[in-house]
C-alpha positions as CSV (number, residue, x, y, z in Angstrom):
1,M,27.6,21.5,5.4
2,L,25.9,20.1,8.4
3,S,28.1,20.7,11.4
4,R,29.4,17.8,13.6
5,I,27.4,18.9,16.7
6,A,25.4,15.9,17.7
7,W,21.7,16.3,18.5
8,Q,19.9,13.1,19.5
9,T,16.2,12.5,18.9
10,D,14.2,13.0,22.0
11,A,12.3,10.2,23.7
12,G,8.9,11.6,22.6
13,L,9.9,11.5,18.9
14,K,11.1,7.9,19.2
15,R,7.9,6.8,20.9
16,L,5.8,8.4,18.3
17,L,7.7,7.0,15.4
18,I,7.6,3.5,16.9
19,L,3.8,3.9,17.6
20,L,3.2,5.0,14.0
21,A,5.4,2.1,12.7
22,C,3.3,-0.3,14.8
23,L,0.0,1.2,13.7
24,G,1.2,1.1,10.1
25,T,2.5,-2.5,10.1
26,G,-0.5,-3.7,11.9
27,G,-2.7,-1.8,9.5
28,F,-0.8,-3.3,6.6
29,A,-1.5,-6.7,8.0
30,G,-5.2,-5.8,8.3
31,H,-5.3,-4.5,4.8
32,F,-3.6,-7.7,3.5
33,A,-6.1,-9.8,5.4
34,E,-9.0,-7.8,4.0
35,W,-7.5,-8.2,0.5
36,L,-7.5,-11.9,1.0
37,G,-11.2,-11.7,1.9
38,L,-10.9,-12.8,5.5
39,S,-14.1,-12.2,7.6
40,L,-12.2,-11.3,10.8
41,L,-15.3,-10.9,13.0
42,Q,-17.1,-14.0,11.8
43,D,-14.5,-16.7,11.4
44,A,-12.3,-17.5,14.5
45,K,-9.7,-19.3,12.4
46,D,-9.3,-16.3,10.1
47,F,-9.1,-14.0,13.1
48,L,-6.3,-16.0,14.6
49,L,-4.5,-16.0,11.3
50,F,-4.9,-12.2,11.1
51,L,-3.5,-11.9,14.7
52,G,-0.5,-14.0,13.7
53,V,0.3,-12.0,10.6
54,A,-0.3,-8.7,12.4
55,S,2.1,-9.8,15.2
56,V,4.8,-10.5,12.7
57,F,4.5,-7.1,11.1
58,L,4.3,-5.4,14.4
59,G,7.4,-7.1,15.6
60,T,9.3,-6.4,12.4
61,G,8.2,-2.7,12.4
62,W,9.2,-2.3,16.0
63,G,12.6,-3.8,15.6
64,L,13.5,-2.0,12.4
65,F,12.4,1.4,13.5
66,T,14.0,1.0,16.9
67,H,17.2,0.0,15.2
68,L,17.0,3.0,12.9
69,L,16.4,5.5,15.7
70,K,19.2,4.1,17.8
71,R,21.6,4.6,15.0
72,A,20.2,8.0,13.9
73,E,22.5,10.9,14.8
74,L,21.0,14.3,14.2
75,R,23.5,17.2,13.5
76,L,22.7,20.8,14.2
77,A,22.2,22.6,10.8
78,D,24.7,25.3,10.1
79,R,23.5,27.4,7.1
80,E,24.7,30.8,6.0
81,W,21.2,32.2,5.1
82,T,19.2,34.3,7.4
83,V,15.6,34.0,8.7
84,D,14.7,37.2,6.9
85,S,15.8,35.9,3.6
86,V,13.7,32.7,4.2
87,L,10.6,34.8,5.0
88,V,11.1,37.0,1.9
89,M,11.3,33.8,-0.2
90,L,8.1,32.4,1.4
91,L,6.2,35.7,0.7
92,R,7.3,35.5,-2.9
93,L,6.1,31.8,-2.9
94,I,2.7,32.8,-1.6
95,A,2.5,35.5,-4.3
96,C,3.3,32.9,-6.9
97,F,0.6,30.5,-5.5
98,M,-2.0,33.3,-5.7
99,V,-1.0,34.1,-9.3
100,V,-1.2,30.5,-10.3
101,G,-4.5,30.1,-8.5
102,L,-6.0,33.2,-10.2
103,S,-4.7,32.0,-13.6
104,S,-6.3,28.6,-13.1
105,Y,-9.6,30.3,-12.1
106,L,-9.6,32.5,-15.1
107,M,-8.9,29.6,-17.5
108,D,-11.7,27.6,-15.9
109,R,-14.0,30.6,-16.2
110,F,-13.4,31.7,-19.7
111,W,-11.9,28.7,-21.6
112,E,-14.6,27.2,-23.7
113,D,-14.0,23.5,-24.2
114,P,-16.7,20.8,-24.8
115,Q,-14.6,18.2,-23.0
116,A,-14.9,19.4,-19.4
117,D,-12.7,16.6,-18.0
118,R,-9.9,17.4,-20.4
119,K,-10.1,21.0,-19.6
120,Q,-9.8,20.4,-15.8
121,F,-6.9,18.0,-16.4
122,V,-5.0,20.6,-18.4
123,I,-5.7,23.4,-15.9
124,S,-4.6,21.1,-13.0
125,I,-1.4,19.9,-14.6
126,G,-0.5,23.4,-15.9
127,G,-1.1,25.0,-12.5
128,T,0.9,22.3,-10.6
129,F,3.8,22.4,-13.0
130,S,3.9,26.2,-13.1
131,F,4.0,26.4,-9.3
132,Q,6.7,23.8,-9.0
133,V,8.9,25.6,-11.6
134,A,8.3,28.9,-9.9
135,L,9.4,27.4,-6.6
136,L,12.6,26.1,-8.2
137,F,13.4,29.6,-9.6
138,L,12.6,31.2,-6.2
139,I,15.1,28.8,-4.5
140,R,17.7,29.6,-7.2
141,N,17.3,33.3,-6.5
142,F,17.3,32.7,-2.8
143,L,20.6,30.9,-3.0
144,K,22.0,33.6,-5.3
145,E,21.0,36.3,-2.8
146,N,22.8,34.4,0.0
147,H,25.9,33.8,-2.2
148,L,25.5,30.0,-2.1
149,G,25.6,27.3,-4.7
150,W,23.3,24.2,-4.8
151,S,26.0,21.9,-3.6
152,A,27.1,24.0,-0.7
153,A,23.5,24.7,0.4
154,F,22.2,21.1,0.2
155,G,25.3,19.0,0.6
156,F,25.2,17.5,-2.9
157,R,28.9,16.9,-3.0
158,D,29.3,15.6,0.6
159,P,31.2,12.4,1.1
160,G,29.2,9.2,1.1
161,L,26.9,10.3,-1.7
162,W,26.1,6.8,-3.0
163,K,25.8,5.4,0.5
164,G,23.2,8.1,1.2
165,I,21.3,7.4,-2.0
166,A,21.3,3.6,-1.2
167,L,20.1,4.4,2.3
168,G,17.3,6.6,0.9
169,A,16.2,3.8,-1.5
170,G,16.1,1.3,1.4
171,L,14.2,3.6,3.6
172,A,11.6,4.2,0.9
173,M,11.0,0.5,0.6
174,L,10.7,0.2,4.4
175,V,8.3,3.1,4.9
176,L,6.0,2.2,2.0
177,P,4.2,-0.8,3.5
178,V,4.0,1.1,6.9
179,N,2.3,4.0,5.1
180,V,-0.1,1.7,3.3
181,G,-1.1,0.3,6.7
182,L,-1.5,3.8,8.1
183,I,-3.8,4.8,5.3
184,W,-5.9,1.7,6.1
185,V,-6.0,2.6,9.8
186,S,-6.9,6.2,8.9
187,Q,-9.7,5.0,6.6
188,K,-11.1,2.6,9.2
189,G,-11.0,5.3,11.9
190,M,-12.8,7.8,9.6
191,E,-15.5,5.2,8.8
192,W,-15.9,4.4,12.5
193,R,-16.5,8.2,13.1
194,S,-18.9,8.2,10.1
195,I,-16.5,10.4,8.1
196,Q,-16.4,9.6,4.4
197,P,-12.8,8.8,3.3
198,V,-11.8,10.8,0.3
199,V,-9.0,9.7,-2.0
200,Q,-6.3,12.2,-3.0
201,Q,-7.2,14.2,-6.1
202,T,-4.0,13.2,-7.8
203,I,-4.9,9.5,-7.3
204,E,-8.4,10.1,-8.7
205,T,-6.9,11.9,-11.7
206,L,-4.4,9.1,-12.4
207,R,-7.2,6.5,-12.2
208,S,-9.3,8.5,-14.7
209,R,-6.7,9.1,-17.3
210,T,-6.0,6.3,-19.7
211,E,-4.0,8.1,-22.4
212,F,-0.2,7.5,-22.4
213,Q,0.8,11.1,-22.6
214,D,-1.5,12.1,-19.7
215,R,0.0,9.4,-17.5
216,F,3.5,10.3,-18.6
217,L,2.9,13.9,-17.5
218,L,1.5,12.8,-14.1
219,A,4.5,10.4,-13.6
220,F,6.9,13.3,-14.4
221,L,5.2,15.6,-11.9
222,A,4.9,12.9,-9.2
223,I,8.3,11.2,-9.5
224,V,10.6,14.0,-10.6
225,M,9.1,17.5,-9.9
226,A,7.3,16.9,-6.6
227,P,10.2,15.1,-4.7
228,L,12.7,17.7,-6.0
229,S,10.7,20.8,-5.2
230,E,9.2,19.6,-1.9
231,E,12.4,18.3,-0.5
232,L,14.2,21.5,-1.4
233,L,11.6,23.6,0.3
234,F,10.7,21.5,3.4
235,R,13.9,19.6,4.2
236,G,16.4,21.8,2.4
237,I,15.3,25.3,3.5
238,L,12.5,25.5,6.0
239,Y,13.8,22.7,8.4
240,P,17.4,24.1,8.7
241,A,16.2,27.7,8.9
242,I,13.9,27.0,11.9
243,K,16.4,24.7,13.6
244,Q,19.1,27.3,13.2
245,A,16.8,29.8,14.9
246,G,17.1,27.6,18.0
247,L,13.9,25.7,17.6
248,P,14.9,22.1,16.6
249,N,11.7,20.4,17.8
250,M,9.5,22.9,16.0
251,A,11.6,22.5,12.9
252,L,11.1,18.8,12.9
253,W,7.5,18.6,13.9
254,G,6.4,21.9,12.2
255,T,7.8,21.1,8.8
256,S,6.6,17.5,8.9
257,I,3.1,18.4,9.8
258,L,3.0,21.3,7.3
259,F,4.2,18.9,4.6
260,A,1.3,16.6,5.3
261,L,-1.2,19.4,5.5
262,T,-0.2,20.8,2.1
263,H,-1.5,17.6,0.5
264,A,-5.0,18.4,1.8
265,N,-6.2,14.9,2.6
266,M,-7.3,13.5,6.0
267,M,-6.7,9.9,5.0
268,T,-3.0,10.6,4.1
269,F,-2.2,13.0,7.0
270,L,-0.6,10.4,9.3
271,P,1.3,8.5,6.6
272,L,2.7,11.7,5.1
273,T,3.7,13.0,8.5
274,L,5.6,9.8,9.2
275,L,7.2,10.0,5.7
276,A,8.3,13.6,6.4
277,L,9.7,12.7,9.8
278,T,11.8,9.8,8.3
279,L,13.0,12.0,5.4
280,T,14.2,14.6,7.9
281,L,16.0,12.0,9.9
282,L,17.5,10.7,6.7
283,Y,18.8,14.2,5.8
284,E,20.2,14.7,9.2
285,H,22.0,11.3,9.1
286,T,23.5,11.8,5.6
287,G,23.9,15.5,5.3
288,N,23.0,15.2,1.7
289,L,19.6,16.3,0.4
290,L,19.8,13.8,-2.5
291,A,19.1,11.0,-0.1
292,P,15.6,12.2,0.9
293,I,15.0,13.3,-2.7
294,V,15.7,9.7,-3.9
295,A,13.7,8.2,-1.1
296,H,10.7,10.5,-1.8
297,S,10.9,9.8,-5.6
298,L,11.0,6.0,-5.1
299,F,8.1,6.3,-2.6
300,N,6.0,8.1,-5.2
301,T,7.1,5.7,-7.9
302,A,5.9,2.7,-5.9
303,N,2.6,4.4,-5.2
304,F,2.2,5.4,-8.9
305,V,2.8,1.9,-10.1
306,W,0.5,0.5,-7.4
307,V,-2.4,2.8,-8.5
308,L,-1.9,1.6,-12.1
309,L,-1.8,-2.1,-11.2
310,E,-4.5,-2.0,-8.6
311,P,-7.4,-2.8,-11.0
312,Q,-5.6,-5.9,-12.1
313,L,-5.0,-7.3,-8.6
C-alpha cells in the first residue's frame, strides 16, 4: 500500500514536464506539417499555417499537463522490502543479462544458418524473451524472500482499480502525440548537429519482418512482456526502494532516465524520459501498478500499429 503522506511534485519537475509537453506538441505540429509537404521556409502562407497549428498544440499541451500536475498528488512509498534485498536482486539480474548475452554470442558464433537475417531475428527474440522471463522469476523470488504477494507489493487489489486503468488508457493517448513530436524535435536537433539519427533496432526489425508469426512474436514482446517486466522493475521496485531510502527526487529522475537509457537510442531518449516520468506520476496517483502497465501497453500498441501502417500513409 502507498501511504497517505502527501508529497507534491516540485516546481522544477512541473516546469520540465510542461517544457517537454510544449516541445512535443510543437514538434508534433511540425511533423504533421512536414507530412503534409509544407515548405515552411519557402512559402509564407504555409509558414503561418504551421505557426497556427503549432500554437493550438502548444496551448493544448500546456493546459492539459498543467491541469494534470495540479491534480497529481504523490504519496510516499511504504514498502516492506529492504535496500539490501533490492541490490541482491539487481546483481542477480545483471548475472542473467550476462548469461543471456553470452548465450546469444555463442549462438551467433557457432549456429550455421544460410539465412543470416532469420538467424539474427531468432537470436534477438530468444534473448529478449529469455531475459524478460528471467526478470519475472527474479521478481517472484524477491517478493517471496520479503514475504509479500503480488497484490500487496504492487497494489493490484487497491480500490479504484478500473478508474486507475481508465486513467492509464487516457494518459497513454495523451502522451503518444507529444512523444511523436519529441522524436521529431530530437531528429531535427541531431540533424542540425550533423548527427545521423538512428531508428530503434526493434522498429527496424518490425519493418523488415513480413511473416505473420514473426510480427505476432514481436507484438507479444512489445505489448505484453515489455510493459509488464519494465513496469515491475522500474516503477514497481526501483522507484519505491530509492524513494523509501529518503531520495524521492533521485527515485523519480534516476529511474526515469535509466528507463530511457536502457532503450539505447538517442532519438527516443527525451520521449521515453517523459513517458517514464508520467508513468511514475500515474503510479503515485493511483497506487496501483496496473495503471502504468496498461498505459505502457497501450502506448506500445499504438506505436506498433503506427509502424505497420506507416508505409500505407
